[in-house]
N, C-alpha and C positions, 0 to 999 in steps of 0.2 A: 183544591187543594184534595191530591186523594183519601181517601178512609183508609185511615191507620187501626189495624188489627197484629197483638201478636201471634200468630198461631200458635197452637197446645203445646206444638215441639219445639216452637221455637221460647215457649214464657217457661218449659221443663228444661232448656239449655239453659235461660239467665237463671232458675232457680236452681239448677245444677253451682256456679258460681262464674261461669264463663260467658258465652249469650251467641257468639256467630257475628263476622260482619254483617250479614240479610237484619238478623235483630239487631246490631246498634245504627240498623241506617238507619228504623223503625223509630226508635228511642231518636235521636237525632229528626227527623221528622213531626216528628210531635212539640219537640221545642220551636220547631220553625210556624208551625200551625201557635199555638202556643205565644210566641211573640209579637206573629202579627196582631192576635187575637186581644194581647195586652195594649200594644199602637196603637190597634185601634178605638179602645178605653182612658188610654190617654189625651188621647183628638178630643174624645166626648166631654173628659171635665174637664182638658183645658179650655175649653170654647168658653167657660167665665169665670174658669179660678186665672187663667191669665190672660188677660186681653189684650195686657201691657204688649206682648210678643205675640198675641195669633197672627197678625197676617204674616209674622217667619216663619211659623209654624208652620200657615197655613202652604208655603208657600215654598217649602221643606220636605210638606209631602206630597204632594204635587210631582216636587223632583225624584221621590223615593216611588208614587208611582212610577214614575215614564222607566224610571232603569227597570222595574222590577218587570215589565212590560216588555221592555228590547232584551233582556236579557234573566229572562225565569229562574231558571235552574241554576245561574250563576252569584244571583241575586237571592235566591229563598236559602241558598247554604249558608253567603251570608249571612242572614238575615236567623238561621239555626243557632249562629255564637256565642257563647257564655258574654260578650257582651253589650250582649243589644238586652240575653237577660236577663243579667242586673242592672241595666241600664235600666231598663223598663219598671222594675219590683223599686226600685227606688221612686219614680215619677210617682207609682200609684201609690206609695208608700206619704210623701210628701204634700201629692194632690190630696190624699183624706184625714190631712193629719196640718196639716201647715201651705197657708198657700202663698206667703211671701218665699219658702225656700225650692217651691213649688217650683218655679217660671227659670229660677237657673237650672234647677234639674234636667225640664221639661224641654231647654234649646239644645239641648245633647243629641233630640233628633236630628240637626243642621249637618252639623259632624260624620253623625248613619246617614242622613240622605245622599250627603256629600260623594260618603264613600261609594255607596250601592253604583249611585254614576260614572263613578270612575271605573270599578268593576267592570259597567253597562257596558264601558264607551259613548254613555250620553252626554251629551256637550250640553252646556247648565250657565249657569249664574247666580247666586243664591249668597242671601247676605245670614250671615253669620251672626248674632246679638253675644259679644263677647263678658264673659265676667271677668275674665282674666288676663294673663300675660299668652298662655297659651291656650290649643285645643292640640285635644286628640283625635285623630280618624282611626276609627276599629280596626286592624291587622296593619296598615299602613306607616303610621308614626308622626310625631308632633309638631307643627308648625308655633315654632315664637313668637309673638307680633305683641313688643312694649308698644303700649296704649291705652287710647280709652273709646270706646264708642266699641259699633260692629262692623268686623271683618266684611270684606267678601271673595269667596270662592268664585273662580273661572275655569271651565274646564270646556277647550276647543282645539283643532286642528297644533294648535301647537306647544300644547297640553296643561298644564294644571298650573297657576297660579293664584295664591291671598293676597291683598290687601287694605291697608289699616291704618289712618291715617297717610301720612309721609314712607309707611313701610309696604314693602313686598318680597314673600318669598315664594321662588317655585317648588313645587314639592320632590323632583326627584331626590333620589336621598344621595347627601356627601350634600348637597347646597346650603348654601350660608340660611341661618335661622331654621333647617329643616334636620330634623331627627329622625331618621327610618324607626321601626320595628327590629328590636334586638331579638333573637332569634333562634334556639338552640336546633344542630341538626343532626339528624346523625342516620347510618344504612345507607343500602347502594338497593338500585331499582324498586322489585318490588317489596321490601324492605324496609328504604325510605322513610323519615319521617324527618315533619321542620313542626314547631310549637315555637308559640312568642312565649316571650316572657316578659309579663306586664302585671298591672296589680291594677285590680279593679272592684277594688271594692274600695277604695276614693271613689270620694261625690263630689272631687274637684276636674278640672276638664286636664288637668295632666300627668297621664298614665304612666307620666316616661320614668322607665326602671331606674331606681339609683345605687344599679352596682358598680362595684366602682375596678377599673378594667382588673385590677391581678382575680377577682373573685368572679367576673364572666368568664375569663378566660376557665377558671377551676370549672366554674358549670358547666360551662361546654364542655370540657373534657371526660366530669363526672357523669354525665350523658349519657356520650358517645361512651363509656363503659357496661355506665347502666342500661343502656339499647343494643348494645350487641350482645350484653351477657342474656336482657330477653330473648332474642333471634337465637342464640344460640343453644339455649338450654331451656328457655320458656315458648315457643313457639306459639301457645292457644293464644296466647299475650295476643301479640303479633296485630293482626290483622285487625280486631276487637280497638286495640287505641290508635293503627293509623286512621278508621274511620269517627273514632271520640274524639283523643285528646287533642284541644287546639292552641292552649292554653295553660304557663303556670308563672304565677306569681311568685318566684327565684330571687328568694330573702338572702342578706348579708348572713355571713358567721354569727351565733351571738351563744349565750351560755345556755346552758341545757335550761328549760322550758318556760325563755322569755319567747320563745317563740313555735307554734304549734301548729302542725301539718294541721291543712281542715278543705272543705268542701265548701263551695257555695252551694243554696239549697236551686236555685234559678243561674245555675251557671256550668250546664252541662261542659264536660270537658276539661274544665277547668279547676285548677284547685293550688290555695296555697302551700309551698313545702322549707320549711326550718335546711339553712342546709350541712345538708346529709357530710355522713363521714366516712363514706367511703359511697363503690358502687352499687353494691348489694342494698345495700340499706336504701340504696335512693329505687333501684328496681321496686322494693320493697314497698315506699311510699306511694309510684305509681299506680302497680296496681292495688295499693289498698284504698287512696283518696278515687281511683276510675272506677269501683266497685258503689261509693256514695252517687257517683253521676249517674250512673246507669241502674240504682235506686227510683233515685227520685225521678228519673226520667218515666220509671214504669209506673212511676203512683201517680202519675199524668195522664195518664192511659188506663189503668188499672186500679183499681182499690186494691188498698190489702188490708188494710184494718178500719176500726173504727178511729175517728179523729180525738181521738179522749186524750187532754192534757194531764194525768194523772200519773205521776213522780212515784211509782214503787220498782220498781225492781233494779236489780243486782247486775252489773256490769261490769267486771274486771277492768274494762279497757275504761273502767270512767271510775270518779271518786262518787262523785251523787248518782241516791235514786232514777232510776230510769220510765217515761211510758214508753208504750208499747210500740211506739211509731222509732221512736232515740236508742230502743233494743233490737229493733229490727235491722235498723241502719247499722249497728252496730257488727251481730252475727252478721251481716253481710258480706261487710268489708275482712271481719277476720276468719270467713271460710274460704276465701281467696288469700289472706294471706297464711292460713294455715294451708293448704297445699304449694308456695310458690316455699312454704322449709319443706314440705316432706319429699317435693321432687329432689330437693338440695342435700337431702337428707344421702340422695345415691350420685350427685353430683359430687360438692365439695370434699376437701381435704385437711387431716390435718386439725387445728383448732376449730376452722368456719366446719367443718365437719359434725365438731362438738357444739359450736354454738347454734345447728344446725337443729343437730336430735332435740336441744332444750327447747329451742324456739315450737316445734315441734310438737313435742310435749306437753308444753304447758299451756298452750291456745288447742294441742285437740281439748283438750280435759274441759277449757272454759266452755267454749263455745258451743258443744253440743249439751253442759246444764243450759246456758243461754234457749241454747232453739227448744229445752224443753217447756223453761220458766215461759217463752214464745203460746208454743201448741194451751198451756193452761190455762192461760192470760183469762182467753173468753172473748178477746179483742179483733182479734183477726176474722177477713168474711172467708166464705169460703176460696175464691180466690188463696186470699192469704195465708190459709190450710196449706190448699195445697204444695204453694209454695214455698211455705216453711215444711212441709214434709219431706218434699224433696232436698231442698237443704240438707234436713235428719238423716237421709239414706245418703248424701255424699259423705258425712259430717262418721257414723256408722263405716265407712273402711276406712277409715284412720286406723279401728281396733286391730285392725288383719299387722298395720305398721311395727317392728319392731323399736326400741331404743333400748343401750345400752343402758343397764340397771342404775349408774349413776347420773346418767342425763339424766332419766327419768327423776329419779328421785331427786335430786335440785328441782326443777320444773316443777314438783307436787309441794313441794319445801314454796316455793315463788305462790305457786296458788293460794297453797291456805292465810301465805299474808297478804294475800291481793283482801281474802275475805278479811280476814284480823284488821286489817287498815280500817275496811272499807265497813265493818261492823260498829268501829269505834265512830266513826266522821258522822254517821247518820239512824244508829237506831238508839232511842234514849228511856231508859227503866224509870216506870215511873219513880217522882220522890218520894213520895212516903212507903213504896215497900223498899224500895232501898232505903233508908234512912230504919227503916223495920228490921234489916240486914245490919245495916249499921250498931245498932241498940245490944243488938242481941249478939256482936262481937265483941261489942264494950263489956259488956256484962260476964263475955265468957260460960257463953249458955251455945247448944248446938244449931248450926245454921236454920231457922226455920221457913225457908220456900227451898222449893226444888226453883235453880236456876231458870230454868224452860217453864216457868211456869212466870216468868214474872214477867208481866206488864208493859207492852213499847210505845213509841211513838216513833214514826219516821223521819225524820228530818234531815235533811245535807246541812252541818255545821260551818261549811267556807272553810276547812282547810284542805289547804294542799301538798299534794304529798307532792317530796324528794323525786325519790326514784331512786336514788344515786346507787341504792343496797344491790341493786338488782341489777343497774350498768356497772357496777363493778363486780359482779358477779357473770355478765356477760363477757366480762375483761377478761377474767381467768381463762373461762373455756376456751374464746379464743383467742388470743397471744398471751400467755402465760411467762413469757418473760416482760411484758408487759407490766401485767398483773403483781410479779413479783417486784418490779420496780414502784410501784402506787404502793403497793406494801410498805415499801423499807423508806418512802420522801414523805413530805406533805405536802414538798414544793410541787414534787411531779406530781401528786394531786391536785394541790392548789390549781396546777399550767391547763391540767385536765380534765376539768372540771368538777373535780372531786372532794373541792374543798371542803361540804359541812360530814362529808363521812369521817367517823369517831372508830374510837378505841375499837369501844366493843363490835361496832361496824365490820373492823377489819380481822377481828378473831371471830365473828361468823361469818365470815363469807369463804373465810379459811378453816370451817369445819372447825373452831375449838370450841365449840358451844361451856365446854362449860366455863370458862375464863369469860367468854360472851355474854353470859345471863349473870353473870361479879358486875361485870361493868354494866349493863344493857340493866339491873338493879340500884348502883349507884346514881346515872343515868334520872332515870325517876324518880329517885329521892328530893333533886333538883329541877327537876324539868319536868312534872306529872302529866303533863298535856301534851306530850310528845312521843302519837301513836305508831312513828317505826319503828321508837324503844320500845312499847307494848311488844309487838309484832311479832319482835329481836327476840325476846326477852319467854314470849309464850314459846317459841319453837325452837329456844338455847334449854329450855326443860323438858323432861323428859317428865309426859303419863300427866300434865296439871290441864286435864281437858278443859276445864273451866274455864281455861285460858282463849284455848285454840277455839272454843265453842262458841264459849257466851263473854267476849270478854267485855263486853260493854259493860255486864254486870259489876266481873273483880273492879276495871277503871274507875265504877260508880259510887260503889263499897269504897274504895280505898282513897275516891276523890272524901270522903265525908270523915275517917279514919283513919290521915295519913301517916299515924306508925307502925299502919299493920305491914307487913312486907307479903309483896305483893303474891310472890308463891307460896306461904303460908296461907296466905289469904283468897286463894286459888282450891288449894288442898280443901279449907273449912269448906267452901262453897259445895263442896262435889261430898261430903258427906253424909 
């Protein structure tokens, strides 16, 4: 393999948020080298741990080497795919912790070697030790061969055949027992892209997508529309994605927060996606998740930070404190998301224009704060500091973008709301000092401590946010008619996955803050641990600094003196 080196210009372009096809190709080639090294390590470890399947592994490895010699460029490209990286990572984990499970995992080398042989046009006859009724061949499809014992796969002049017991399967798509890979296709000519639909996070051998026909058709239509949007409005992303994006775990429709988008550490060019609401949200997701892939791959080549697991930083896109590596991942993804919405301001119309204003304004505020936290962390390498400073230079250009005052106000409100809920979930005041405050309140004395001086510890309490209120606000901006229908009908809210929205939330999102404050105060009387209600109350009241700056102090004292009205308690704390 050639030496892989990111040039200073490519490094700066990657740091600014995009990359360019040459830089993405280097990141991809880095994955090829890594996956080959991981496979060699697997073979070394498996020699002792998986002696019962060692002969089969050796046979498969020889086929893989022969395929690489016959068609090095095509096979190396195949070896760089996320299928190989995620399989190799699972193998190494199993080999290091559980040899009984390792054998089943490392036997995945057989289908990988067979696929490489087919790609290379290599003739071979290979044993596949199967422990299930189906076996997946990366990028090709899945063969179903119920039965016991190993299978054999043969590739010669007549094609590819698999046999197990008395069953036989021919590999061409459409043959009985064979299910070809499901694909998402879009674009034409130089803008064409083909992405496999596959679940690569499962450790079993059957990676077939489980989408019904209607859902598959919907995904294909949404992907075409999202890709057309990127080609038309965001061409700077298209070439990079064509080089790097190869697979999506496209999931079925689900309730909000049941399925989350996510990118696997060792799966460059692959991500899991919840069923999208529309084409532009899918386009945003594709850009967001591909950023994670790029940064993970860059980190394999260039160390950007210390490997310190201490989680102590606020990240507005997460509910828990984040270590520097996690915060950097979030910043890098959201710098691209913010750029996406910045550009959409000049393209979208009507309600979507207002939504673009709002999304751009809220992320620009939060990304810059997170960048500054990274620069102040002391955990970045010299290359990492340069990388983050380049991101900051991109972010500072956003200050010149004008956003209508009303949309900017709503964005700032959500930014403050995020911080309030995060502080309630993660910052825990010293119990003795809270008891001192509670005793002073009960005795009718003045507040004895400055809330800013109360000692605290940092630990995530595990309570998850609902985010329904923010989603309802997004609906208010993008589709006012749908918003009014949701406000008027509990049935409509339930159907649209807004069943958790309360009367207080409705008043808050409609800017009826007086009514919202009364409703939230009532909710807290019976559900004093509802952080969403605390945030809603804080933002519905005027001039209650303690509720917005130190909500965890107000909450903790209120827990001791339940009869205290939160707004009165907040005023007392500021005396």
